[in-house]
mmCIF file of the N, C-alpha and C atoms, coordinates in Angstrom:
data_MODEL
# 
_entry.id   MODEL 
# 
loop_
_atom_site.group_PDB 
_atom_site.id 
_atom_site.type_symbol 
_atom_site.label_atom_id 
_atom_site.label_alt_id 
_atom_site.label_comp_id 
_atom_site.label_asym_id 
_atom_site.label_entity_id 
_atom_site.label_seq_id 
_atom_site.pdbx_PDB_ins_code 
_atom_site.Cartn_x 
_atom_site.Cartn_y 
_atom_site.Cartn_z 
_atom_site.occupancy 
_atom_site.B_iso_or_equiv 
_atom_site.pdbx_formal_charge 
_atom_site.auth_seq_id 
_atom_site.auth_comp_id 
_atom_site.auth_asym_id 
_atom_site.auth_atom_id 
_atom_site.pdbx_PDB_model_num 
ATOM 1   N N  . MET A 1 1  ? 20.952  17.267  17.793 1.00 0.00 ? 1  MET A N  1 
ATOM 2   C CA . MET A 1 1  ? 19.998  17.933  16.940 1.00 0.00 ? 1  MET A CA 1 
ATOM 3   C C  . MET A 1 1  ? 18.581  17.541  17.307 1.00 0.00 ? 1  MET A C  1 
ATOM 4   N N  . GLU A 1 2  ? 18.340  16.247  17.548 1.00 0.00 ? 2  GLU A N  1 
ATOM 5   C CA . GLU A 1 2  ? 16.998  15.806  17.891 1.00 0.00 ? 2  GLU A CA 1 
ATOM 6   C C  . GLU A 1 2  ? 16.543  16.404  19.215 1.00 0.00 ? 2  GLU A C  1 
ATOM 7   N N  . GLY A 1 3  ? 17.459  16.581  20.144 1.00 0.00 ? 3  GLY A N  1 
ATOM 8   C CA . GLY A 1 3  ? 17.107  17.186  21.425 1.00 0.00 ? 3  GLY A CA 1 
ATOM 9   C C  . GLY A 1 3  ? 16.624  18.612  21.256 1.00 0.00 ? 3  GLY A C  1 
ATOM 10  N N  . LYS A 1 4  ? 17.268  19.352  20.382 1.00 0.00 ? 4  LYS A N  1 
ATOM 11  C CA . LYS A 1 4  ? 16.863  20.737  20.117 1.00 0.00 ? 4  LYS A CA 1 
ATOM 12  C C  . LYS A 1 4  ? 15.493  20.767  19.456 1.00 0.00 ? 4  LYS A C  1 
ATOM 13  N N  . ILE A 1 5  ? 15.252  19.842  18.524 1.00 0.00 ? 5  ILE A N  1 
ATOM 14  C CA . ILE A 1 5  ? 13.950  19.764  17.857 1.00 0.00 ? 5  ILE A CA 1 
ATOM 15  C C  . ILE A 1 5  ? 12.863  19.430  18.865 1.00 0.00 ? 5  ILE A C  1 
ATOM 16  N N  . LEU A 1 6  ? 13.123  18.468  19.750 1.00 0.00 ? 6  LEU A N  1 
ATOM 17  C CA . LEU A 1 6  ? 12.136  18.103  20.771 1.00 0.00 ? 6  LEU A CA 1 
ATOM 18  C C  . LEU A 1 6  ? 11.839  19.272  21.695 1.00 0.00 ? 6  LEU A C  1 
ATOM 19  N N  . GLN A 1 7  ? 12.866  20.058  22.025 1.00 0.00 ? 7  GLN A N  1 
ATOM 20  C CA . GLN A 1 7  ? 12.655  21.212  22.902 1.00 0.00 ? 7  GLN A CA 1 
ATOM 21  C C  . GLN A 1 7  ? 11.760  22.243  22.218 1.00 0.00 ? 7  GLN A C  1 
ATOM 22  N N  . VAL A 1 8  ? 12.021  22.520  20.950 1.00 0.00 ? 8  VAL A N  1 
ATOM 23  C CA . VAL A 1 8  ? 11.217  23.504  20.225 1.00 0.00 ? 8  VAL A CA 1 
ATOM 24  C C  . VAL A 1 8  ? 9.785   23.009  20.059 1.00 0.00 ? 8  VAL A C  1 
ATOM 25  N N  . VAL A 1 9  ? 9.618   21.743  19.699 1.00 0.00 ? 9  VAL A N  1 
ATOM 26  C CA . VAL A 1 9  ? 8.270   21.189  19.529 1.00 0.00 ? 9  VAL A CA 1 
ATOM 27  C C  . VAL A 1 9  ? 7.516   21.209  20.845 1.00 0.00 ? 9  VAL A C  1 
ATOM 28  N N  . GLY A 1 10 ? 8.189   20.894  21.942 1.00 0.00 ? 10 GLY A N  1 
ATOM 29  C CA . GLY A 1 10 ? 7.550   20.916  23.251 1.00 0.00 ? 10 GLY A CA 1 
ATOM 30  C C  . GLY A 1 10 ? 7.088   22.300  23.651 1.00 0.00 ? 10 GLY A C  1 
ATOM 31  N N  . GLN A 1 11 ? 7.873   23.319  23.313 1.00 0.00 ? 11 GLN A N  1 
ATOM 32  C CA . GLN A 1 11 ? 7.495   24.686  23.650 1.00 0.00 ? 11 GLN A CA 1 
ATOM 33  C C  . GLN A 1 11 ? 6.345   25.173  22.785 1.00 0.00 ? 11 GLN A C  1 
ATOM 34  N N  . VAL A 1 12 ? 6.354   24.807  21.514 1.00 0.00 ? 12 VAL A N  1 
ATOM 35  C CA . VAL A 1 12 ? 5.347   25.321  20.591 1.00 0.00 ? 12 VAL A CA 1 
ATOM 36  C C  . VAL A 1 12 ? 4.050   24.533  20.687 1.00 0.00 ? 12 VAL A C  1 
ATOM 37  N N  . ALA A 1 13 ? 4.142   23.216  20.657 1.00 0.00 ? 13 ALA A N  1 
ATOM 38  C CA . ALA A 1 13 ? 2.944   22.381  20.553 1.00 0.00 ? 13 ALA A CA 1 
ATOM 39  C C  . ALA A 1 13 ? 2.509   21.769  21.874 1.00 0.00 ? 13 ALA A C  1 
ATOM 40  N N  . GLY A 1 14 ? 3.264   21.928  22.915 1.00 0.00 ? 14 GLY A N  1 
ATOM 41  C CA . GLY A 1 14 ? 2.870   21.383  24.207 1.00 0.00 ? 14 GLY A CA 1 
ATOM 42  C C  . GLY A 1 14 ? 3.144   19.892  24.324 1.00 0.00 ? 14 GLY A C  1 
ATOM 43  N N  . ILE A 1 15 ? 2.475   19.261  25.263 1.00 0.00 ? 15 ILE A N  1 
ATOM 44  C CA . ILE A 1 15 ? 2.713   17.850  25.569 1.00 0.00 ? 15 ILE A CA 1 
ATOM 45  C C  . ILE A 1 15 ? 2.301   16.952  24.406 1.00 0.00 ? 15 ILE A C  1 
ATOM 46  N N  . GLY A 1 16 ? 1.186   17.270  23.764 1.00 0.00 ? 16 GLY A N  1 
ATOM 47  C CA . GLY A 1 16 ? 0.745   16.451  22.632 1.00 0.00 ? 16 GLY A CA 1 
ATOM 48  C C  . GLY A 1 16 ? 1.733   16.484  21.487 1.00 0.00 ? 16 GLY A C  1 
ATOM 49  N N  . GLY A 1 17 ? 2.243   17.655  21.172 1.00 0.00 ? 17 GLY A N  1 
ATOM 50  C CA . GLY A 1 17 ? 3.236   17.774  20.106 1.00 0.00 ? 17 GLY A CA 1 
ATOM 51  C C  . GLY A 1 17 ? 4.535   17.079  20.458 1.00 0.00 ? 17 GLY A C  1 
ATOM 52  N N  . LEU A 1 18 ? 4.920   17.158  21.723 1.00 0.00 ? 18 LEU A N  1 
ATOM 53  C CA . LEU A 1 18 ? 6.130   16.479  22.168 1.00 0.00 ? 18 LEU A CA 1 
ATOM 54  C C  . LEU A 1 18 ? 5.983   14.970  22.037 1.00 0.00 ? 18 LEU A C  1 
ATOM 55  N N  . ALA A 1 19 ? 4.836   14.450  22.433 1.00 0.00 ? 19 ALA A N  1 
ATOM 56  C CA . ALA A 1 19 ? 4.598   13.006  22.302 1.00 0.00 ? 19 ALA A CA 1 
ATOM 57  C C  . ALA A 1 19 ? 4.618   12.587  20.836 1.00 0.00 ? 19 ALA A C  1 
ATOM 58  N N  . LEU A 1 20 ? 4.032   13.390  19.978 1.00 0.00 ? 20 LEU A N  1 
ATOM 59  C CA . LEU A 1 20 ? 4.015   13.069  18.556 1.00 0.00 ? 20 LEU A CA 1 
ATOM 60  C C  . LEU A 1 20 ? 5.427   13.097  17.980 1.00 0.00 ? 20 LEU A C  1 
ATOM 61  N N  . ALA A 1 21 ? 6.233   14.088  18.371 1.00 0.00 ? 21 ALA A N  1 
ATOM 62  C CA . ALA A 1 21 ? 7.605   14.176  17.868 1.00 0.00 ? 21 ALA A CA 1 
ATOM 63  C C  . ALA A 1 21 ? 8.434   12.981  18.324 1.00 0.00 ? 21 ALA A C  1 
ATOM 64  N N  . VAL A 1 22 ? 8.282   12.577  19.574 1.00 0.00 ? 22 VAL A N  1 
ATOM 65  C CA . VAL A 1 22 ? 9.019   11.408  20.076 1.00 0.00 ? 22 VAL A CA 1 
ATOM 66  C C  . VAL A 1 22 ? 8.610   10.155  19.316 1.00 0.00 ? 22 VAL A C  1 
ATOM 67  N N  . MET A 1 23 ? 7.305   9.988   19.091 1.00 0.00 ? 23 MET A N  1 
ATOM 68  C CA . MET A 1 23 ? 6.840   8.814   18.341 1.00 0.00 ? 23 MET A CA 1 
ATOM 69  C C  . MET A 1 23 ? 7.395   8.814   16.920 1.00 0.00 ? 23 MET A C  1 
ATOM 70  N N  . LEU A 1 24 ? 7.396   9.970   16.283 1.00 0.00 ? 24 LEU A N  1 
ATOM 71  C CA . LEU A 1 24 ? 7.904   10.030  14.914 1.00 0.00 ? 24 LEU A CA 1 
ATOM 72  C C  . LEU A 1 24 ? 9.391   9.713   14.859 1.00 0.00 ? 24 LEU A C  1 
ATOM 73  N N  . PHE A 1 25 ? 10.185  10.181  15.833 1.00 0.00 ? 25 PHE A N  1 
ATOM 74  C CA . PHE A 1 25 ? 11.607  9.850   15.858 1.00 0.00 ? 25 PHE A CA 1 
ATOM 75  C C  . PHE A 1 25 ? 11.807  8.348   16.072 1.00 0.00 ? 25 PHE A C  1 
ATOM 76  N N  . LEU A 1 26 ? 11.015  7.741   16.959 1.00 0.00 ? 26 LEU A N  1 
ATOM 77  C CA . LEU A 1 26 ? 11.129  6.305   17.183 1.00 0.00 ? 26 LEU A CA 1 
ATOM 78  C C  . LEU A 1 26 ? 10.741  5.511   15.946 1.00 0.00 ? 26 LEU A C  1 
ATOM 79  N N  . PHE A 1 27 ? 9.648   5.908   15.309 1.00 0.00 ? 27 PHE A N  1 
ATOM 80  C CA . PHE A 1 27 ? 9.201   5.192   14.120 1.00 0.00 ? 27 PHE A CA 1 
ATOM 81  C C  . PHE A 1 27 ? 10.190  5.365   12.978 1.00 0.00 ? 27 PHE A C  1 
ATOM 82  N N  . LYS A 1 28 ? 10.819  6.537   12.887 1.00 0.00 ? 28 LYS A N  1 
ATOM 83  C CA . LYS A 1 28 ? 11.821  6.765   11.850 1.00 0.00 ? 28 LYS A CA 1 
ATOM 84  C C  . LYS A 1 28 ? 12.992  5.800   12.040 1.00 0.00 ? 28 LYS A C  1 
ATOM 85  N N  . ASP A 1 29 ? 13.400  5.592   13.289 1.00 0.00 ? 29 ASP A N  1 
ATOM 86  C CA . ASP A 1 29 ? 14.492  4.660   13.558 1.00 0.00 ? 29 ASP A CA 1 
ATOM 87  C C  . ASP A 1 29 ? 14.091  3.227   13.237 1.00 0.00 ? 29 ASP A C  1 
ATOM 88  N N  . ILE A 1 30 ? 12.840  2.877   13.521 1.00 0.00 ? 30 ILE A N  1 
ATOM 89  C CA . ILE A 1 30 ? 12.376  1.522   13.216 1.00 0.00 ? 30 ILE A CA 1 
ATOM 90  C C  . ILE A 1 30 ? 12.350  1.293   11.713 1.00 0.00 ? 30 ILE A C  1 
ATOM 91  N N  . ILE A 1 31 ? 11.844  2.269   10.970 1.00 0.00 ? 31 ILE A N  1 
ATOM 92  C CA . ILE A 1 31 ? 11.757  2.119   9.519  1.00 0.00 ? 31 ILE A CA 1 
ATOM 93  C C  . ILE A 1 31 ? 13.145  2.123   8.896  1.00 0.00 ? 31 ILE A C  1 
ATOM 94  N N  . ARG A 1 32 ? 14.074  2.874   9.461  1.00 0.00 ? 32 ARG A N  1 
ATOM 95  C CA . ARG A 1 32 ? 15.432  2.957   8.917  1.00 0.00 ? 32 ARG A CA 1 
ATOM 96  C C  . ARG A 1 32 ? 16.178  1.623   9.032  1.00 0.00 ? 32 ARG A C  1 
ATOM 97  N N  . LYS A 1 33 ? 15.845  0.824   10.033 1.00 0.00 ? 33 LYS A N  1 
ATOM 98  C CA . LYS A 1 33 ? 16.518  -0.472  10.186 1.00 0.00 ? 33 LYS A CA 1 
ATOM 99  C C  . LYS A 1 33 ? 16.223  -1.332  8.964  1.00 0.00 ? 33 LYS A C  1 
ATOM 100 N N  . ASN A 1 34 ? 17.141  -2.177  8.639  1.00 0.00 ? 34 ASN A N  1 
ATOM 101 C CA . ASN A 1 34 ? 17.008  -2.993  7.436  1.00 0.00 ? 34 ASN A CA 1 
ATOM 102 C C  . ASN A 1 34 ? 16.394  -4.351  7.786  1.00 0.00 ? 34 ASN A C  1 
ATOM 103 N N  . ILE A 1 35 ? 15.237  -4.339  8.468  1.00 0.00 ? 35 ILE A N  1 
ATOM 104 C CA . ILE A 1 35 ? 14.609  -5.597  8.851  1.00 0.00 ? 35 ILE A CA 1 
ATOM 105 C C  . ILE A 1 35 ? 13.507  -6.011  7.887  1.00 0.00 ? 35 ILE A C  1 
ATOM 106 N N  . PHE A 1 36 ? 12.986  -5.068  7.121  1.00 0.00 ? 36 PHE A N  1 
ATOM 107 C CA . PHE A 1 36 ? 11.826  -5.373  6.288  1.00 0.00 ? 36 PHE A CA 1 
ATOM 108 C C  . PHE A 1 36 ? 12.111  -6.379  5.181  1.00 0.00 ? 36 PHE A C  1 
ATOM 109 N N  . PRO A 1 37 ? 13.286  -6.360  4.512  1.00 0.00 ? 37 PRO A N  1 
ATOM 110 C CA . PRO A 1 37 ? 13.531  -7.394  3.505  1.00 0.00 ? 37 PRO A CA 1 
ATOM 111 C C  . PRO A 1 37 ? 13.632  -8.803  4.100  1.00 0.00 ? 37 PRO A C  1 
ATOM 112 N N  . LYS A 1 38 ? 13.968  -8.899  5.379  1.00 0.00 ? 38 LYS A N  1 
ATOM 113 C CA . LYS A 1 38 ? 14.120  -10.207 6.017  1.00 0.00 ? 38 LYS A CA 1 
ATOM 114 C C  . LYS A 1 38 ? 12.794  -10.785 6.501  1.00 0.00 ? 38 LYS A C  1 
ATOM 115 N N  . LEU A 1 39 ? 11.777  -9.940  6.625  1.00 0.00 ? 39 LEU A N  1 
ATOM 116 C CA . LEU A 1 39 ? 10.477  -10.381 7.135  1.00 0.00 ? 39 LEU A CA 1 
ATOM 117 C C  . LEU A 1 39 ? 9.588   -10.897 6.011  1.00 0.00 ? 39 LEU A C  1 
ATOM 118 N N  . PRO A 1 40 ? 8.662   -11.792 6.358  1.00 0.00 ? 40 PRO A N  1 
ATOM 119 C CA . PRO A 1 40 ? 7.657   -12.171 5.365  1.00 0.00 ? 40 PRO A CA 1 
ATOM 120 C C  . PRO A 1 40 ? 6.800   -10.959 5.017  1.00 0.00 ? 40 PRO A C  1 
ATOM 121 N N  . PRO A 1 41 ? 6.234   -10.904 3.807  1.00 0.00 ? 41 PRO A N  1 
ATOM 122 C CA . PRO A 1 41 ? 5.467   -9.724  3.394  1.00 0.00 ? 41 PRO A CA 1 
ATOM 123 C C  . PRO A 1 41 ? 4.317   -9.373  4.350  1.00 0.00 ? 41 PRO A C  1 
ATOM 124 N N  . GLY A 1 42 ? 3.650   -10.350 4.907  1.00 0.00 ? 42 GLY A N  1 
ATOM 125 C CA . GLY A 1 42 ? 2.552   -10.075 5.829  1.00 0.00 ? 42 GLY A CA 1 
ATOM 126 C C  . GLY A 1 42 ? 3.017   -9.402  7.101  1.00 0.00 ? 42 GLY A C  1 
ATOM 127 N N  . ALA A 1 43 ? 4.161   -9.825  7.621  1.00 0.00 ? 43 ALA A N  1 
ATOM 128 C CA . ALA A 1 43 ? 4.676   -9.247  8.864  1.00 0.00 ? 43 ALA A CA 1 
ATOM 129 C C  . ALA A 1 43 ? 5.143   -7.806  8.643  1.00 0.00 ? 43 ALA A C  1 
ATOM 130 N N  . ALA A 1 44 ? 5.812   -7.556  7.541  1.00 0.00 ? 44 ALA A N  1 
ATOM 131 C CA . ALA A 1 44 ? 6.275   -6.191  7.251  1.00 0.00 ? 44 ALA A CA 1 
ATOM 132 C C  . ALA A 1 44 ? 5.080   -5.255  7.083  1.00 0.00 ? 44 ALA A C  1 
ATOM 133 N N  . GLU A 1 45 ? 4.064   -5.726  6.387  1.00 0.00 ? 45 GLU A N  1 
ATOM 134 C CA . GLU A 1 45 ? 2.864   -4.905  6.204  1.00 0.00 ? 45 GLU A CA 1 
ATOM 135 C C  . GLU A 1 45 ? 2.180   -4.631  7.539  1.00 0.00 ? 45 GLU A C  1 
ATOM 136 N N  . ARG A 1 46 ? 2.132   -5.625  8.401  1.00 0.00 ? 46 ARG A N  1 
ATOM 137 C CA . ARG A 1 46 ? 1.499   -5.467  9.712  1.00 0.00 ? 46 ARG A CA 1 
ATOM 138 C C  . ARG A 1 46 ? 2.252   -4.445  10.568 1.00 0.00 ? 46 ARG A C  1 
ATOM 139 N N  . ILE A 1 47 ? 3.573   -4.472  10.532 1.00 0.00 ? 47 ILE A N  1 
ATOM 140 C CA . ILE A 1 47 ? 4.375   -3.520  11.306 1.00 0.00 ? 47 ILE A CA 1 
ATOM 141 C C  . ILE A 1 47 ? 4.130   -2.096  10.809 1.00 0.00 ? 47 ILE A C  1 
ATOM 142 N N  . LEU A 1 48 ? 4.150   -1.913  9.495  1.00 0.00 ? 48 LEU A N  1 
ATOM 143 C CA . LEU A 1 48 ? 3.920   -0.572  8.950  1.00 0.00 ? 48 LEU A CA 1 
ATOM 144 C C  . LEU A 1 48 ? 2.508   -0.082  9.251  1.00 0.00 ? 48 LEU A C  1 
ATOM 145 N N  . THR A 1 49 ? 1.537   -0.978  9.189  1.00 0.00 ? 49 THR A N  1 
ATOM 146 C CA . THR A 1 49 ? 0.158   -0.598  9.504  1.00 0.00 ? 49 THR A CA 1 
ATOM 147 C C  . THR A 1 49 ? 0.038   -0.181  10.966 1.00 0.00 ? 49 THR A C  1 
ATOM 148 N N  . LEU A 1 50 ? 0.681   -0.910  11.868 1.00 0.00 ? 50 LEU A N  1 
ATOM 149 C CA . LEU A 1 50 ? 0.648   -0.542  13.282 1.00 0.00 ? 50 LEU A CA 1 
ATOM 150 C C  . LEU A 1 50 ? 1.327   0.808   13.532 1.00 0.00 ? 50 LEU A C  1 
ATOM 151 N N  . LEU A 1 51 ? 2.421   1.075   12.829 1.00 0.00 ? 51 LEU A N  1 
ATOM 152 C CA . LEU A 1 51 ? 3.088   2.370   12.972 1.00 0.00 ? 51 LEU A CA 1 
ATOM 153 C C  . LEU A 1 51 ? 2.174   3.504   12.518 1.00 0.00 ? 51 LEU A C  1 
ATOM 154 N N  . ILE A 1 52 ? 1.525   3.329   11.388 1.00 0.00 ? 52 ILE A N  1 
ATOM 155 C CA . ILE A 1 52 ? 0.627   4.363   10.879 1.00 0.00 ? 52 ILE A CA 1 
ATOM 156 C C  . ILE A 1 52 ? -0.549  4.571   11.825 1.00 0.00 ? 52 ILE A C  1 
ATOM 157 N N  . ARG A 1 53 ? -1.125  3.488   12.314 1.00 0.00 ? 53 ARG A N  1 
ATOM 158 C CA . ARG A 1 53 ? -2.250  3.605   13.249 1.00 0.00 ? 53 ARG A CA 1 
ATOM 159 C C  . ARG A 1 53 ? -1.822  4.254   14.558 1.00 0.00 ? 53 ARG A C  1 
ATOM 160 N N  . GLY A 1 54 ? -0.615  3.954   15.019 1.00 0.00 ? 54 GLY A N  1 
ATOM 161 C CA . GLY A 1 54 ? -0.122  4.562   16.255 1.00 0.00 ? 54 GLY A CA 1 
ATOM 162 C C  . GLY A 1 54 ? 0.032   6.063   16.129 1.00 0.00 ? 54 GLY A C  1 
ATOM 163 N N  . VAL A 1 55 ? 0.612   6.510   15.022 1.00 0.00 ? 55 VAL A N  1 
ATOM 164 C CA . VAL A 1 55 ? 0.756   7.954   14.805 1.00 0.00 ? 55 VAL A CA 1 
ATOM 165 C C  . VAL A 1 55 ? -0.611  8.606   14.681 1.00 0.00 ? 55 VAL A C  1 
ATOM 166 N N  . LEU A 1 56 ? -1.527  7.973   13.961 1.00 0.00 ? 56 LEU A N  1 
ATOM 167 C CA . LEU A 1 56 ? -2.873  8.518   13.811 1.00 0.00 ? 56 LEU A CA 1 
ATOM 168 C C  . LEU A 1 56 ? -3.577  8.616   15.164 1.00 0.00 ? 56 LEU A C  1 
ATOM 169 N N  . LEU A 1 57 ? -3.447  7.591   15.992 1.00 0.00 ? 57 LEU A N  1 
ATOM 170 C CA . LEU A 1 57 ? -4.089  7.594   17.303 1.00 0.00 ? 57 LEU A CA 1 
ATOM 171 C C  . LEU A 1 57 ? -3.547  8.711   18.187 1.00 0.00 ? 57 LEU A C  1 
ATOM 172 N N  . VAL A 1 58 ? -2.238  8.851   18.222 1.00 0.00 ? 58 VAL A N  1 
ATOM 173 C CA . VAL A 1 58 ? -1.644  9.907   19.049 1.00 0.00 ? 58 VAL A CA 1 
ATOM 174 C C  . VAL A 1 58 ? -2.059  11.279  18.538 1.00 0.00 ? 58 VAL A C  1 
ATOM 175 N N  . THR A 1 59 ? -2.123  11.438  17.221 1.00 0.00 ? 59 THR A N  1 
ATOM 176 C CA . THR A 1 59 ? -2.541  12.713  16.650 1.00 0.00 ? 59 THR A CA 1 
ATOM 177 C C  . THR A 1 59 ? -3.983  13.034  17.020 1.00 0.00 ? 59 THR A C  1 
ATOM 178 N N  . LEU A 1 60 ? -4.869  12.058  16.895 1.00 0.00 ? 60 LEU A N  1 
ATOM 179 C CA . LEU A 1 60 ? -6.277  12.293  17.222 1.00 0.00 ? 60 LEU A CA 1 
ATOM 180 C C  . LEU A 1 60 ? -6.478  12.582  18.707 1.00 0.00 ? 60 LEU A C  1 
ATOM 181 N N  . VAL A 1 61 ? -5.762  11.862  19.559 1.00 0.00 ? 61 VAL A N  1 
ATOM 182 C CA . VAL A 1 61 ? -5.865  12.106  21.003 1.00 0.00 ? 61 VAL A CA 1 
ATOM 183 C C  . VAL A 1 61 ? -5.337  13.499  21.331 1.00 0.00 ? 61 VAL A C  1 
ATOM 184 N N  . GLY A 1 62 ? -4.225  13.877  20.721 1.00 0.00 ? 62 GLY A N  1 
ATOM 185 C CA . GLY A 1 62 ? -3.674  15.209  20.957 1.00 0.00 ? 62 GLY A CA 1 
ATOM 186 C C  . GLY A 1 62 ? -4.620  16.306  20.518 1.00 0.00 ? 62 GLY A C  1 
ATOM 187 N N  . MET A 1 63 ? -5.245  16.140  19.351 1.00 0.00 ? 63 MET A N  1 
ATOM 188 C CA . MET A 1 63 ? -6.209  17.144  18.878 1.00 0.00 ? 63 MET A CA 1 
ATOM 189 C C  . MET A 1 63 ? -7.430  17.189  19.782 1.00 0.00 ? 63 MET A C  1 
ATOM 190 N N  . GLY A 1 64 ? -7.893  16.035  20.233 1.00 0.00 ? 64 GLY A N  1 
ATOM 191 C CA . GLY A 1 64 ? -9.043  15.998  21.131 1.00 0.00 ? 64 GLY A CA 1 
ATOM 192 C C  . GLY A 1 64 ? -8.749  16.680  22.455 1.00 0.00 ? 64 GLY A C  1 
ATOM 193 N N  . LEU A 1 65 ? -7.575  16.436  22.998 1.00 0.00 ? 65 LEU A N  1 
ATOM 194 C CA . LEU A 1 65 ? -7.204  17.086  24.255 1.00 0.00 ? 65 LEU A CA 1 
ATOM 195 C C  . LEU A 1 65 ? -7.037  18.586  24.076 1.00 0.00 ? 65 LEU A C  1 
ATOM 196 N N  . TRP A 1 66 ? -6.523  19.007  22.937 1.00 0.00 ? 66 TRP A N  1 
ATOM 197 C CA . TRP A 1 66 ? -6.395  20.435  22.668 1.00 0.00 ? 66 TRP A CA 1 
ATOM 198 C C  . TRP A 1 66 ? -7.774  21.093  22.636 1.00 0.00 ? 66 TRP A C  1 
ATOM 199 N N  . VAL A 1 67 ? -8.736  20.445  22.001 1.00 0.00 ? 67 VAL A N  1 
ATOM 200 C CA . VAL A 1 67 ? -10.100 20.976  21.948 1.00 0.00 ? 67 VAL A CA 1 
ATOM 201 C C  . VAL A 1 67 ? -10.680 21.065  23.356 1.00 0.00 ? 67 VAL A C  1 
ATOM 202 N N  . LEU A 1 68 ? -10.470 20.033  24.170 1.00 0.00 ? 68 LEU A N  1 
ATOM 203 C CA . LEU A 1 68 ? -10.962 20.065  25.548 1.00 0.00 ? 68 LEU A CA 1 
ATOM 204 C C  . LEU A 1 68 ? -10.354 21.220  26.335 1.00 0.00 ? 68 LEU A C  1 
ATOM 205 N N  . VAL A 1 69 ? -9.080  21.439  26.183 1.00 0.00 ? 69 VAL A N  1 
ATOM 206 C CA . VAL A 1 69 ? -8.412  22.522  26.911 1.00 0.00 ? 69 VAL A CA 1 
ATOM 207 C C  . VAL A 1 69 ? -8.949  23.873  26.453 1.00 0.00 ? 69 VAL A C  1 
ATOM 208 N N  . VAL A 1 70 ? -9.154  24.019  25.151 1.00 0.00 ? 70 VAL A N  1 
ATOM 209 C CA . VAL A 1 70 ? -9.659  25.304  24.637 1.00 0.00 ? 70 VAL A CA 1 
ATOM 210 C C  . VAL A 1 70 ? -11.083 25.540  25.116 1.00 0.00 ? 70 VAL A C  1 
ATOM 211 N N  . LEU A 1 71 ? -11.909 24.504  25.091 1.00 0.00 ? 71 LEU A N  1 
ATOM 212 C CA . LEU A 1 71 ? -13.304 24.674  25.504 1.00 0.00 ? 71 LEU A CA 1 
ATOM 213 C C  . LEU A 1 71 ? -13.464 24.837  27.007 1.00 0.00 ? 71 LEU A C  1 
ATOM 214 N N  . ALA A 1 72 ? -12.627 24.174  27.789 1.00 0.00 ? 72 ALA A N  1 
ATOM 215 C CA . ALA A 1 72 ? -12.731 24.244  29.241 1.00 0.00 ? 72 ALA A CA 1 
ATOM 216 C C  . ALA A 1 72 ? -11.721 25.216  29.833 1.00 0.00 ? 72 ALA A C  1 
ATOM 217 N N  . GLY A 1 73 ? -11.166 26.088  29.005 1.00 0.00 ? 73 GLY A N  1 
ATOM 218 C CA . GLY A 1 73 ? -10.173 27.048  29.449 1.00 0.00 ? 73 GLY A CA 1 
ATOM 219 C C  . GLY A 1 73 ? -10.749 28.036  30.446 1.00 0.00 ? 73 GLY A C  1 
ATOM 220 N N  . PRO A 1 74 ? -9.931  28.920  30.917 1.00 0.00 ? 74 PRO A N  1 
ATOM 221 C CA . PRO A 1 74 ? -10.384 29.899  31.906 1.00 0.00 ? 74 PRO A CA 1 
ATOM 222 C C  . PRO A 1 74 ? -11.493 30.782  31.319 1.00 0.00 ? 74 PRO A C  1 
ATOM 223 N N  . LYS A 1 75 ? -12.528 30.965  32.104 1.00 0.00 ? 75 LYS A N  1 
ATOM 224 C CA . LYS A 1 75 ? -13.659 31.800  31.696 1.00 0.00 ? 75 LYS A CA 1 
ATOM 225 C C  . LYS A 1 75 ? -13.389 33.240  32.124 1.00 0.00 ? 75 LYS A C  1 
ATOM 226 N N  . SER A 1 76 ? -13.595 34.173  31.232 1.00 0.00 ? 76 SER A N  1 
ATOM 227 C CA . SER A 1 76 ? -13.353 35.591  31.542 1.00 0.00 ? 76 SER A CA 1 
ATOM 228 C C  . SER A 1 76 ? -14.572 36.203  32.173 1.00 0.00 ? 76 SER A C  1 
# 
């Protein structure tokens, strides 16, 4: 199922969307693991903060690259 989703996202959103979908699937697996109750509160918070920042960074880079492609696209 995930392979089909990645294929559709790659076709619709391009490379940036594909990278975002892969990151979200990886982060979903990390969050699903039952490691957070075993970690100290500071470490669990740090991991979640890094995950959120990583998704935000990839999203911003993808949007920036999309803008560059649109602005530098073929001139008619």
